[in-house]
mmCIF entry with sequence, helices, sheets and N, C-alpha, C, O atoms, coordinates in Angstrom:
data_MODEL
# 
_entry.id   MODEL 
# 
_entity.id                         1 
_entity.type                       polymer 
_entity.pdbx_number_of_molecules   1 
# 
_entity_poly.entity_id                      1 
_entity_poly.type                           'polypeptide(L)' 
_entity_poly.nstd_linkage                   no 
_entity_poly.nstd_monomer                   no 
_entity_poly.pdbx_seq_one_letter_code       VFARDMDMAINSPTWDLMETPWSKSGEVF 
_entity_poly.pdbx_seq_one_letter_code_can   VFARDMDMAINSPTWDLMETPWSKSGEVF 
_entity_poly.pdbx_strand_id                 A 
# 
loop_
_entity_poly_seq.entity_id 
_entity_poly_seq.num 
_entity_poly_seq.mon_id 
_entity_poly_seq.hetero 
1 1  VAL n 
1 2  PHE n 
1 3  ALA n 
1 4  ARG n 
1 5  ASP n 
1 6  MET n 
1 7  ASP n 
1 8  MET n 
1 9  ALA n 
1 10 ILE n 
1 11 ASN n 
1 12 SER n 
1 13 PRO n 
1 14 THR n 
1 15 TRP n 
1 16 ASP n 
1 17 LEU n 
1 18 MET n 
1 19 GLU n 
1 20 THR n 
1 21 PRO n 
1 22 TRP n 
1 23 SER n 
1 24 LYS n 
1 25 SER n 
1 26 GLY n 
1 27 GLU n 
1 28 VAL n 
1 29 PHE n 
# 
_struct_asym.id          A 
_struct_asym.entity_id   1 
# 
loop_
_struct_conf.conf_type_id 
_struct_conf.id 
_struct_conf.pdbx_PDB_helix_id 
_struct_conf.beg_label_comp_id 
_struct_conf.beg_label_asym_id 
_struct_conf.beg_label_seq_id 
_struct_conf.pdbx_beg_PDB_ins_code 
_struct_conf.end_label_comp_id 
_struct_conf.end_label_asym_id 
_struct_conf.end_label_seq_id 
_struct_conf.pdbx_end_PDB_ins_code 
_struct_conf.beg_auth_comp_id 
_struct_conf.beg_auth_asym_id 
_struct_conf.beg_auth_seq_id 
_struct_conf.end_auth_comp_id 
_struct_conf.end_auth_asym_id 
_struct_conf.end_auth_seq_id 
_struct_conf.pdbx_PDB_helix_class 
_struct_conf.details 
_struct_conf.pdbx_PDB_helix_length 
HELX_P HELX_P1 AA1 PHE A 2  ? ASN A 11 ? PHE A 2  ASN A 11 1 ? 10 
HELX_P HELX_P2 AA2 TRP A 15 ? LEU A 17 ? TRP A 15 LEU A 17 5 ? 3  
HELX_P HELX_P3 AA3 PRO A 21 ? SER A 25 ? PRO A 21 SER A 25 1 ? 5  
# 
_struct_conf_type.id          HELX_P 
_struct_conf_type.criteria    ? 
_struct_conf_type.reference   ? 
# 
loop_
_atom_site.group_PDB 
_atom_site.id 
_atom_site.type_symbol 
_atom_site.label_atom_id 
_atom_site.label_alt_id 
_atom_site.label_comp_id 
_atom_site.label_asym_id 
_atom_site.label_entity_id 
_atom_site.label_seq_id 
_atom_site.pdbx_PDB_ins_code 
_atom_site.Cartn_x 
_atom_site.Cartn_y 
_atom_site.Cartn_z 
_atom_site.occupancy 
_atom_site.B_iso_or_equiv 
_atom_site.pdbx_formal_charge 
_atom_site.auth_seq_id 
_atom_site.auth_comp_id 
_atom_site.auth_asym_id 
_atom_site.auth_atom_id 
_atom_site.pdbx_PDB_model_num 
ATOM 1   N N  . VAL A 1 1  ? -1.598  6.670  -11.693 1.00 0.00 ? 1  VAL A N  1 
ATOM 2   C CA . VAL A 1 1  ? -2.142  7.971  -12.099 1.00 0.00 ? 1  VAL A CA 1 
ATOM 3   C C  . VAL A 1 1  ? -3.323  7.759  -13.044 1.00 0.00 ? 1  VAL A C  1 
ATOM 4   O O  . VAL A 1 1  ? -4.336  8.453  -12.951 1.00 0.00 ? 1  VAL A O  1 
ATOM 5   N N  . PHE A 1 2  ? -3.184  6.802  -13.948 1.00 0.00 ? 2  PHE A N  1 
ATOM 6   C CA . PHE A 1 2  ? -4.251  6.541  -14.907 1.00 0.00 ? 2  PHE A CA 1 
ATOM 7   C C  . PHE A 1 2  ? -5.523  6.075  -14.193 1.00 0.00 ? 2  PHE A C  1 
ATOM 8   O O  . PHE A 1 2  ? -6.628  6.518  -14.506 1.00 0.00 ? 2  PHE A O  1 
ATOM 9   N N  . ALA A 1 3  ? -5.339  5.180  -13.238 1.00 0.00 ? 3  ALA A N  1 
ATOM 10  C CA . ALA A 1 3  ? -6.488  4.660  -12.503 1.00 0.00 ? 3  ALA A CA 1 
ATOM 11  C C  . ALA A 1 3  ? -7.145  5.769  -11.691 1.00 0.00 ? 3  ALA A C  1 
ATOM 12  O O  . ALA A 1 3  ? -8.366  5.806  -11.543 1.00 0.00 ? 3  ALA A O  1 
ATOM 13  N N  . ARG A 1 4  ? -6.321  6.668  -11.168 1.00 0.00 ? 4  ARG A N  1 
ATOM 14  C CA . ARG A 1 4  ? -6.853  7.777  -10.379 1.00 0.00 ? 4  ARG A CA 1 
ATOM 15  C C  . ARG A 1 4  ? -7.649  8.728  -11.272 1.00 0.00 ? 4  ARG A C  1 
ATOM 16  O O  . ARG A 1 4  ? -8.725  9.192  -10.895 1.00 0.00 ? 4  ARG A O  1 
ATOM 17  N N  . ASP A 1 5  ? -7.114  9.013  -12.453 1.00 0.00 ? 5  ASP A N  1 
ATOM 18  C CA . ASP A 1 5  ? -7.813  9.895  -13.394 1.00 0.00 ? 5  ASP A CA 1 
ATOM 19  C C  . ASP A 1 5  ? -9.103  9.235  -13.880 1.00 0.00 ? 5  ASP A C  1 
ATOM 20  O O  . ASP A 1 5  ? -10.112 9.904  -14.099 1.00 0.00 ? 5  ASP A O  1 
ATOM 21  N N  . MET A 1 6  ? -9.055  7.938  -14.041 1.00 0.00 ? 6  MET A N  1 
ATOM 22  C CA . MET A 1 6  ? -10.235 7.211  -14.499 1.00 0.00 ? 6  MET A CA 1 
ATOM 23  C C  . MET A 1 6  ? -11.338 7.292  -13.451 1.00 0.00 ? 6  MET A C  1 
ATOM 24  O O  . MET A 1 6  ? -12.509 7.488  -13.778 1.00 0.00 ? 6  MET A O  1 
ATOM 25  N N  . ASP A 1 7  ? -10.948 7.140  -12.183 1.00 0.00 ? 7  ASP A N  1 
ATOM 26  C CA . ASP A 1 7  ? -11.912 7.206  -11.095 1.00 0.00 ? 7  ASP A CA 1 
ATOM 27  C C  . ASP A 1 7  ? -12.546 8.589  -11.023 1.00 0.00 ? 7  ASP A C  1 
ATOM 28  O O  . ASP A 1 7  ? -13.746 8.719  -10.782 1.00 0.00 ? 7  ASP A O  1 
ATOM 29  N N  . MET A 1 8  ? -11.735 9.616  -11.234 1.00 0.00 ? 8  MET A N  1 
ATOM 30  C CA . MET A 1 8  ? -12.242 10.987 -11.207 1.00 0.00 ? 8  MET A CA 1 
ATOM 31  C C  . MET A 1 8  ? -13.166 11.231 -12.394 1.00 0.00 ? 8  MET A C  1 
ATOM 32  O O  . MET A 1 8  ? -14.171 11.932 -12.274 1.00 0.00 ? 8  MET A O  1 
ATOM 33  N N  . ALA A 1 9  ? -12.824 10.654 -13.526 1.00 0.00 ? 9  ALA A N  1 
ATOM 34  C CA . ALA A 1 9  ? -13.628 10.846 -14.736 1.00 0.00 ? 9  ALA A CA 1 
ATOM 35  C C  . ALA A 1 9  ? -14.991 10.172 -14.587 1.00 0.00 ? 9  ALA A C  1 
ATOM 36  O O  . ALA A 1 9  ? -16.010 10.700 -15.032 1.00 0.00 ? 9  ALA A O  1 
ATOM 37  N N  . ILE A 1 10 ? -14.991 9.007  -13.958 1.00 0.00 ? 10 ILE A N  1 
ATOM 38  C CA . ILE A 1 10 ? -16.249 8.273  -13.770 1.00 0.00 ? 10 ILE A CA 1 
ATOM 39  C C  . ILE A 1 10 ? -17.163 9.013  -12.804 1.00 0.00 ? 10 ILE A C  1 
ATOM 40  O O  . ILE A 1 10 ? -18.378 9.056  -13.000 1.00 0.00 ? 10 ILE A O  1 
ATOM 41  N N  . ASN A 1 11 ? -16.579 9.594  -11.765 1.00 0.00 ? 11 ASN A N  1 
ATOM 42  C CA . ASN A 1 11 ? -17.363 10.293 -10.752 1.00 0.00 ? 11 ASN A CA 1 
ATOM 43  C C  . ASN A 1 11 ? -17.627 11.742 -11.118 1.00 0.00 ? 11 ASN A C  1 
ATOM 44  O O  . ASN A 1 11 ? -18.289 12.468 -10.377 1.00 0.00 ? 11 ASN A O  1 
ATOM 45  N N  . SER A 1 12 ? -17.107 12.161 -12.263 1.00 0.00 ? 12 SER A N  1 
ATOM 46  C CA . SER A 1 12 ? -17.278 13.550 -12.680 1.00 0.00 ? 12 SER A CA 1 
ATOM 47  C C  . SER A 1 12 ? -18.633 13.763 -13.350 1.00 0.00 ? 12 SER A C  1 
ATOM 48  O O  . SER A 1 12 ? -19.054 12.945 -14.168 1.00 0.00 ? 12 SER A O  1 
ATOM 49  N N  . PRO A 1 13 ? -19.314 14.850 -13.010 1.00 0.00 ? 13 PRO A N  1 
ATOM 50  C CA . PRO A 1 13 ? -20.617 15.162 -13.613 1.00 0.00 ? 13 PRO A CA 1 
ATOM 51  C C  . PRO A 1 13 ? -20.500 15.511 -15.088 1.00 0.00 ? 13 PRO A C  1 
ATOM 52  O O  . PRO A 1 13 ? -21.493 15.515 -15.816 1.00 0.00 ? 13 PRO A O  1 
ATOM 53  N N  . THR A 1 14 ? -19.278 15.804 -15.525 1.00 0.00 ? 14 THR A N  1 
ATOM 54  C CA . THR A 1 14 ? -19.071 16.187 -16.922 1.00 0.00 ? 14 THR A CA 1 
ATOM 55  C C  . THR A 1 14 ? -18.477 15.019 -17.702 1.00 0.00 ? 14 THR A C  1 
ATOM 56  O O  . THR A 1 14 ? -17.770 15.211 -18.692 1.00 0.00 ? 14 THR A O  1 
ATOM 57  N N  . TRP A 1 15 ? -18.778 13.798 -17.237 1.00 0.00 ? 15 TRP A N  1 
ATOM 58  C CA . TRP A 1 15 ? -18.209 12.601 -17.859 1.00 0.00 ? 15 TRP A CA 1 
ATOM 59  C C  . TRP A 1 15 ? -18.596 12.511 -19.324 1.00 0.00 ? 15 TRP A C  1 
ATOM 60  O O  . TRP A 1 15 ? -17.786 12.132 -20.170 1.00 0.00 ? 15 TRP A O  1 
ATOM 61  N N  . ASP A 1 16 ? -19.852 12.867 -19.618 1.00 0.00 ? 16 ASP A N  1 
ATOM 62  C CA . ASP A 1 16 ? -20.323 12.786 -21.001 1.00 0.00 ? 16 ASP A CA 1 
ATOM 63  C C  . ASP A 1 16 ? -19.663 13.836 -21.884 1.00 0.00 ? 16 ASP A C  1 
ATOM 64  O O  . ASP A 1 16 ? -19.620 13.683 -23.104 1.00 0.00 ? 16 ASP A O  1 
ATOM 65  N N  . LEU A 1 17 ? -19.149 14.899 -21.275 1.00 0.00 ? 17 LEU A N  1 
ATOM 66  C CA . LEU A 1 17 ? -18.520 15.958 -22.054 1.00 0.00 ? 17 LEU A CA 1 
ATOM 67  C C  . LEU A 1 17 ? -17.045 15.667 -22.304 1.00 0.00 ? 17 LEU A C  1 
ATOM 68  O O  . LEU A 1 17 ? -16.402 16.304 -23.138 1.00 0.00 ? 17 LEU A O  1 
ATOM 69  N N  . MET A 1 18 ? -16.527 14.694 -21.566 1.00 0.00 ? 18 MET A N  1 
ATOM 70  C CA . MET A 1 18 ? -15.109 14.365 -21.696 1.00 0.00 ? 18 MET A CA 1 
ATOM 71  C C  . MET A 1 18 ? -14.912 13.267 -22.730 1.00 0.00 ? 18 MET A C  1 
ATOM 72  O O  . MET A 1 18 ? -15.633 12.270 -22.740 1.00 0.00 ? 18 MET A O  1 
ATOM 73  N N  . GLU A 1 19 ? -13.928 13.461 -23.598 1.00 0.00 ? 19 GLU A N  1 
ATOM 74  C CA . GLU A 1 19 ? -13.628 12.428 -24.588 1.00 0.00 ? 19 GLU A CA 1 
ATOM 75  C C  . GLU A 1 19 ? -12.512 11.544 -24.053 1.00 0.00 ? 19 GLU A C  1 
ATOM 76  O O  . GLU A 1 19 ? -11.346 11.938 -24.024 1.00 0.00 ? 19 GLU A O  1 
ATOM 77  N N  . THR A 1 20 ? -12.885 10.359 -23.637 1.00 0.00 ? 20 THR A N  1 
ATOM 78  C CA . THR A 1 20 ? -11.917 9.451  -23.048 1.00 0.00 ? 20 THR A CA 1 
ATOM 79  C C  . THR A 1 20 ? -11.600 8.316  -24.010 1.00 0.00 ? 20 THR A C  1 
ATOM 80  O O  . THR A 1 20 ? -12.460 7.912  -24.793 1.00 0.00 ? 20 THR A O  1 
ATOM 81  N N  . PRO A 1 21 ? -10.394 7.804  -23.962 1.00 0.00 ? 21 PRO A N  1 
ATOM 82  C CA . PRO A 1 21 ? -9.974  6.722  -24.860 1.00 0.00 ? 21 PRO A CA 1 
ATOM 83  C C  . PRO A 1 21 ? -10.818 5.463  -24.671 1.00 0.00 ? 21 PRO A C  1 
ATOM 84  O O  . PRO A 1 21 ? -11.040 4.718  -25.626 1.00 0.00 ? 21 PRO A O  1 
ATOM 85  N N  . TRP A 1 22 ? -11.290 5.220  -23.443 1.00 0.00 ? 22 TRP A N  1 
ATOM 86  C CA . TRP A 1 22 ? -12.068 4.014  -23.221 1.00 0.00 ? 22 TRP A CA 1 
ATOM 87  C C  . TRP A 1 22 ? -13.517 4.199  -23.659 1.00 0.00 ? 22 TRP A C  1 
ATOM 88  O O  . TRP A 1 22 ? -14.197 3.219  -23.962 1.00 0.00 ? 22 TRP A O  1 
ATOM 89  N N  . SER A 1 23 ? -14.004 5.448  -23.696 1.00 0.00 ? 23 SER A N  1 
ATOM 90  C CA . SER A 1 23 ? -15.378 5.674  -24.145 1.00 0.00 ? 23 SER A CA 1 
ATOM 91  C C  . SER A 1 23 ? -15.486 5.440  -25.648 1.00 0.00 ? 23 SER A C  1 
ATOM 92  O O  . SER A 1 23 ? -16.503 4.953  -26.141 1.00 0.00 ? 23 SER A O  1 
ATOM 93  N N  . LYS A 1 24 ? -14.426 5.793  -26.367 1.00 0.00 ? 24 LYS A N  1 
ATOM 94  C CA . LYS A 1 24 ? -14.416 5.573  -27.814 1.00 0.00 ? 24 LYS A CA 1 
ATOM 95  C C  . LYS A 1 24 ? -14.205 4.095  -28.126 1.00 0.00 ? 24 LYS A C  1 
ATOM 96  O O  . LYS A 1 24 ? -14.634 3.603  -29.169 1.00 0.00 ? 24 LYS A O  1 
ATOM 97  N N  . SER A 1 25 ? -13.538 3.395  -27.211 1.00 0.00 ? 25 SER A N  1 
ATOM 98  C CA . SER A 1 25 ? -13.283 1.977  -27.417 1.00 0.00 ? 25 SER A CA 1 
ATOM 99  C C  . SER A 1 25 ? -14.519 1.162  -27.061 1.00 0.00 ? 25 SER A C  1 
ATOM 100 O O  . SER A 1 25 ? -14.623 -0.014 -27.409 1.00 0.00 ? 25 SER A O  1 
ATOM 101 N N  . GLY A 1 26 ? -15.452 1.798  -26.365 1.00 0.00 ? 26 GLY A N  1 
ATOM 102 C CA . GLY A 1 26 ? -16.662 1.100  -25.956 1.00 0.00 ? 26 GLY A CA 1 
ATOM 103 C C  . GLY A 1 26 ? -16.468 0.410  -24.620 1.00 0.00 ? 26 GLY A C  1 
ATOM 104 O O  . GLY A 1 26 ? -17.340 -0.334 -24.171 1.00 0.00 ? 26 GLY A O  1 
ATOM 105 N N  . GLU A 1 27 ? -15.327 0.649  -23.978 1.00 0.00 ? 27 GLU A N  1 
ATOM 106 C CA . GLU A 1 27 ? -15.064 0.025  -22.688 1.00 0.00 ? 27 GLU A CA 1 
ATOM 107 C C  . GLU A 1 27 ? -15.473 0.975  -21.571 1.00 0.00 ? 27 GLU A C  1 
ATOM 108 O O  . GLU A 1 27 ? -14.628 1.613  -20.943 1.00 0.00 ? 27 GLU A O  1 
ATOM 109 N N  . VAL A 1 28 ? -16.762 1.060  -21.333 1.00 0.00 ? 28 VAL A N  1 
ATOM 110 C CA . VAL A 1 28 ? -17.256 1.954  -20.280 1.00 0.00 ? 28 VAL A CA 1 
ATOM 111 C C  . VAL A 1 28 ? -17.468 1.132  -19.017 1.00 0.00 ? 28 VAL A C  1 
ATOM 112 O O  . VAL A 1 28 ? -18.231 0.166  -19.023 1.00 0.00 ? 28 VAL A O  1 
ATOM 113 N N  . PHE A 1 29 ? -16.806 1.507  -17.952 1.00 0.00 ? 29 PHE A N  1 
ATOM 114 C CA . PHE A 1 29 ? -16.928 0.760  -16.705 1.00 0.00 ? 29 PHE A CA 1 
ATOM 115 C C  . PHE A 1 29 ? -18.116 1.269  -15.920 1.00 0.00 ? 29 PHE A C  1 
ATOM 116 O O  . PHE A 1 29 ? -18.397 0.770  -14.831 1.00 0.00 ? 29 PHE A O  1 
# 
């Protein structure tokens, strides 16, 4: 589920508007 949500978040046009745990960690794929 996490990987699926991550894939959706990466392909989402509102990615910059979403606060993700990996974006704060600096782990942007």
